[in-house]
C-alpha positions in Angstrom: -0.1 0.1 0.1 1.4 3.4 -0.9 1.8 6.0 1.9 -0.6 8.5 0.2 -3.4 6.0 0.2 -3.3 5.4 4.0 -6.3 7.1 5.6 -6.2 5.5 9.0 -3.4 4.0 11.1 -3.8 2.9 14.8 -4.1 0.1 17.2 -7.1 -2.2 17.8 -6.3 -4.0 20.9 -2.6 -5.0 20.5 -2.8 -5.2 16.7 -1.5 -2.3 14.6 -3.9 -1.7 11.7 -3.3 0.4 8.5 -6.2 1.1 6.1 -5.9 2.6 2.7 -8.4 3.8 0.1 -6.8 4.2 -3.3 -10.2 4.8 -5.0 -13.9 4.4 -4.0 -14.2 0.9 -5.0 -11.3 -0.6 -3.1 -10.2 -0.8 0.6 -6.8 -2.1 1.5 -6.0 -3.1 5.0 -2.7 -4.4 6.6 -2.1 -5.6 10.1 0.5 -7.4 12.1 -0.7 -10.5 13.9 1.3 -12.8 16.1 1.4 -15.3 13.3 2.9 -12.6 10.9 2.0 -9.7 8.6 -1.6 -9.9 7.0 -3.5 -8.0 4.4 -7.0 -7.9 2.8 -8.4 -6.1 -0.2 -12.1 -5.6 0.1 -14.4 -4.3 -2.6 -16.9 -2.8 -0.3 -17.3 -1.4 3.2 -19.4 -4.3 4.4 -16.8 -6.8 3.2 -14.1 -4.8 5.0 -16.2 -4.7 8.1 -16.8 -8.5 8.1 -13.4 -9.6 7.0 -11.2 -7.2 9.0 -12.8 -5.1 11.7 -15.0 -8.0 13.2 -12.0 -10.5 13.2 -9.6 -7.9 14.8 -12.2 -7.1 17.5 -12.8 -10.7 18.2 -9.1 -11.5 18.3 -8.4 -8.6 20.6 -11.3 -9.2 22.9 -12.3 -5.6 22.5 -15.8 -4.5 23.5 -15.2 -0.8 23.0 -16.5 0.1 19.6 -14.9 3.6 19.4 -12.0 2.5 17.3 -14.4 0.7 14.9 -16.5 3.8 14.5 -13.4 5.9 13.9 -12.1 3.5 11.1 -15.7 3.4 9.6 -15.9 7.2 9.5 -12.4 7.4 7.9 -13.2 4.8 5.3 -16.6 6.4 4.3 -15.1 9.8 4.1 -12.3 8.7 1.8 -14.6 6.8 -0.4 -16.8 9.9 -0.9 -13.7 12.0 -1.7 -12.1 9.6 -4.2 -14.1 8.6 -7.4 -14.5 5.1 -8.6 -12.3 4.1 -11.5 -14.0 4.3 -14.9 -13.8 1.4 -17.2 -13.5 2.6 -20.9 -14.6 -0.1 -23.3 -12.3 1.3 -26.1 -9.2 1.0 -23.9 -9.9 -2.7 -23.1 -7.5 -5.1 -24.8 -8.8 -7.3 -27.5 -7.1 -10.4 -28.8 -5.9 -9.9 -32.4 -6.2 -13.5 -33.3 -8.7 -15.4 -31.5 -8.0 -19.1 -31.0 -9.5 -21.4 -33.6 -12.5 -23.3 -32.3 -12.0 -27.0 -32.1 -14.3 -29.6 -33.4 -16.1 -31.3 -30.4 -14.5 -34.7 -30.8 -11.1 -33.9 -32.1 -8.0 -31.7 -31.6 -8.2 -30.1 -35.0 -10.3 -27.3 -36.2 -13.3 -28.1 -38.3 -12.8 -28.4 -42.0 -13.7 -25.4 -44.3 -16.0 -26.1 -47.2 
């Protein structure tokens, strides 16, 4: 994760969490667990909340949700500021020579008449 993408950094229990939002459709989180460094890329806030925040709260045994609310507010503010990436159909790559379609019972392409 690039330093400019980091929107929140802090501790939840004993675990250091870094959260970044490069654009509105992606949330990147990194944390250091006793088993090693971990990361998760989520496509929505709901997925981020389930996969990261809930697990960290369970692992830390935290009952105070102030940190969770602080992270949630930072993520939602960053998603509102940063636009979603636009997909332009004209810039998508097309295959120049598509593969020949094989006959259903052989390894050769069908005969041309």
